[in-house]
C-alpha positions, 0 to 999 in steps of 0.5 A: 328946780325941785319937783314933787317927783324928786321926793317921790323917788326918795320914798319909793327907793326907801320902800324898795330897800326894805321889804318890810316897809309897807307905807311911807309918806312925807307930811309938811308942818300943816298936815298936807302930804308932800309925797306918798308911796304904798307897797301894801294895801292892807291898811287903806289910808288916804294921803289927806286922812294921813296928813290930818291925823299926823298933825293931830298926833304931833299936836298931842305930843307937843302939848304933852312936851309943853306941859312937862317942859320938854322939847317936841319929840323927834321920834314916835313909835307906836307898836300894834299887833302886826305893824309898827307906826314910825313918825320922824319929826324933821321940824318942817316936815314929818316922815311917816312909816308903817313897818311890818313887825316881822321886819323890825328893826328899822335900819337906822343907817338906811333911814339916815341916808334917806333923811340926808337926801330929803334934807338936801332937797328941802334946802333947794326948795327953801332957796328957790322959794318954789310956790308949788311947795311953799306950804312947807314954810308957812306959819310960825315954822318959818320964823323958828328956824331954817331948813339949813339949820337941820344939821348932820348931827341932828340926823345922826341923833335920829339914826342913833335913837332908832338903832337903840330901839333895835337893841331891845333884848328881853329874856323869858320869865318864869312865873311863880306858882303863887301869883304876886298879885291878886285878881281885882285887888288894887292894893296888891297891884300897888305893892307889885308895881312899886317893887317891879317898876322902881328904878333910879333911871325913871325921872317921872312915872305913874301907873293909874286906873282910867278913873284916876286912882293912882297905883304907883307913882315915882317920887318927884312926879309932877301933878299934871303928869297923870292927866297928860299921859291919860290924854295922850293915850286915850286921844291917840287911840281914838285918832288911830282907829281910822287906820284899822290896825287895832289898839296901840300896845305900847308907844315910845316917844324920844325927845331931842334932849335925851328923854324917853317916854314909854306909854302902855296899858296893863289890861284891867282891874275889874272894869277899869283899865290900867295906864302907865307912863314912864319918863326916863333918861334915854341912855344905852341899856335904860330902855332894855331894863325898863322893857324887861320889867314891863314884860315881867309885869305883863306876864304876872298879870296875865297869869291871873287873868287871861286877857287877849290884849295882854297876850298880844302885848306879850307876844309883841314884846317877844317878837321884838326882844327875844333872841333866835334861841328863845324864839326856837323854844316858843316854836316848839311849844307852839307845835306841841299845841298845834298852834301852826299860825303862831309857829308860822309867824315865829319861823318868819321872825327868826328868818328875818332876824338872821337876814338882818345879821347877814346869816343867809344860810341859817335864814334859809333853814327856817324857811325850809322848816316853814315849807315843811310845816305848810306841807304838813298842813297840806297847804302845798302852794305856800310850802312851795313858796317858802321853799323857793325863798329857802333856796334863794337864801341858801344860794345867797349863803353859798350852801349848794347842798341845802339849796339842792334839798330845797329843790328836792322837796319842791320836786316831791311837792310838785309831784304830789300836786300832779305838776309833772313838768315842775317836778322834773324841773325842780328835781333836775335843779336839785341834781345840779346843786348836789353835783356842785356840792359833791353830794353823791348820796343826794344825787342818787336820791334825786335820780330815783325820784326822777326815775319814779316820775318818768316810769309813772308817766311812761305807763300813763302815756303808753295806756293813753296811746293804746286807747286813743282812736286818733292816728295823730296827736300834737305834742302840745296836747300831750304836754298839757294832759301829762303836765310835761315840758316838751323835752321831758315828753321827748325823753319819755317817747324815746324810752318807750320806743327803746322798750318797744312798748309802742309803735309809730313815730314822733316828728320833732319838726311838726311836733306830733306823734303818729301811730304809723311811720311816714316817709321814714322807718325811723321812730324819731324824725327831725332830730338832726334839725332840732338843735337849730334855732328854727323851732326854738325860742331865742334867749331873751332877758325878760327883766330887761324887757320889763325895765324898758317897758316901765321906762317907756310908760314913764316917758309916755306919761310925761309926754301926755302931760305936756300935750295941752301946751300949744307950743308942743312940737309935732316931732314930739307927737311922732316920738310919742307914736314911736314909743307907743308902738315900741311899748305894744311890741314889748307887751306882745313879746313878753306875753309870748315868752310867758307862754309855751309857744310851739310850731302849732301855735300862732305867735300873735294870738297864741291859738293852736292852728287848725287844718283850714288856717292859712299860716305864715312863717317868718323864715326862722320857723316861727308861725302865725295866722296870715290874718294876724300877721297882716294886722301886725305888719301895719305897725311892725316889720319884725317877727315878734319872737326873734326880731327877724325882718319878716319881708326877707323870707316870708312863706305861707302854707296850709296846715292840712298839706304841710307843703310850704310854698311861696305866696306871691299874692299874699306878699303883694297884698302886704306890700299894697297895705304897707304902701297905703299906710306910708301914703296916709302917714305922708299926708298926715305929716303934711297936714301936721306941718301946715298946722305947726306953721299956722300955730307958730304964726298965731303964737307970734301975733297973739303971744301976749294973749297966750301969756295972759291965758297961762297966767290966769290958769296958773292963778286958778290952780293956786286959788284951788290949792289955797281953798283946799288947804283952807278947808282942810285946815278948818276941819283940823282946827275943829278936830283939835278944838274937840281935843282941847275941850276934852 
């Protein structure tokens, strides 16, 4: 049986495969969303609103097709300033996508694979006649065709047409010092349009003012073409306002039988807007030729009247049609004018084009330059993020030296931000990648940076220790104060001891510095035990924990949805409890490993110990407040850090003496607590078994009553769905009626 979640899975996978897909929905012939997935909340679109608006857009395009004697469009693309809205018509259902313009083009191959999976699911729905999805086959659509009639060839046509949109290429144009048109002079516009937009490839076409005056008309253009185009542009704009994406800049409708419609505006003559509609044969190269002409016209008009709309439209076409080489020229011009915002978007666009072409190392170069741009603007956090992306792409492109450059730059930025720990980390990674690339000069450069940071920290640490009044200082405090990792702090202390710059001792077991030496004349105590695992965090795969948590959450959700079933077995409740306990355990584990835990920190509440605290040790050197551990042991018997069995070697001590001793009384208390817990669980188990027996008896006697109740409940759900659908249909019909009246 096909479930709605099967559709959800396909849409979510499609979002994951393409980082620039922002929203996706599957909408049936009646405008009702079957599935909806969202990755960006920038555009707040409710599924019901999306469904109703999609239905209106489809109605408008079908009305145009009918007036022009065309089949319904199979693809509609509306380009906005920041996004493209893609609507794919699978006849019985429609795929709706919002795509970040930075990531255009949409890959036809990925869409083809997903459409094939959707088709297979729809065939199963059709064969099963599942009531929950029967709206897919309601109305006239059922009489027109079957889902099995959607051939692979039809899906290939969709993928081919999407790929053809990906191949639009536009070249920069030069505008003569003497404009070809005059501002506010309609006659000059007429002559110019006739020169630039005349093409044997245009079947029907027209440019006209919104008041109706024709500026250009292709021979044999039908009388109703102008009204149909005007209605399609104006009404679509109104219907899309609710999405808050701005005005659609240009629209492409692709029809099944090789026709293609391009709609756009050319700004204004005086106060009248200029509309354009061009219907042409959908052949390779046709769309590129026409879009080049449109781009030239836009630049010519923009040269005589500075219109923000035209400027946005021109930039949009350049984003989609310019090569990396042409975009580079625009980047340089933007930087000269200090237009950092435009330069930033162009850098990312170049990187995305190169990623689509598989040129990962080159893409990394652009992210590196973008990081340097952010650094120049003193936006250091964005600079670091961009450089991290640069390093990812350089490593993917197997360019170790450039990856080292990325980390070297990040290290200097972290140093500027005062994050010494991150600076050391990045610079050490830089050295690692420089060694892999064999770049000796770069290694020396990174080593100099590391040495400079260490010398600066040494000086600050020395001054702090000399001025401190306390006799003992915890590592955790010094790590936080000087933004150092524990290993870096130890290295700094070693260097200070070697230079006789400070006196005293560091205890690597207790994680403390003392101004006087205790029990040993050595400056470093416990170094021989540091390599053991007693005080180190064991290796852990956080991504594996995250995946297991997600899996558990899904399983728990499914179990919760079935709790209302009277025949739900008690074993499932126990399974639910166990999974919930495991999820809580993993939550605590991931929380611990996202923090910096040391021997002076409780591994459960993550707070530092005080001298009055009673502390328990799991046996592997991982410490907890005794009270925290008691609560933990009510549901778990393993250490949350290393998974060791806590009962095997539990020890407790007081921090002020640091003398470890067995606490038999505490052990007895814990054992008593656990015994009480076990007894309570046994009593609960007996009660549940009695309930199961009674429920089975009741079920056997009154099975018919139960079945009636379930039938009535199902009927109620169906009636509620039909009522909701009817109300929505009434609203849509009113909306369509208003459109028809206009």
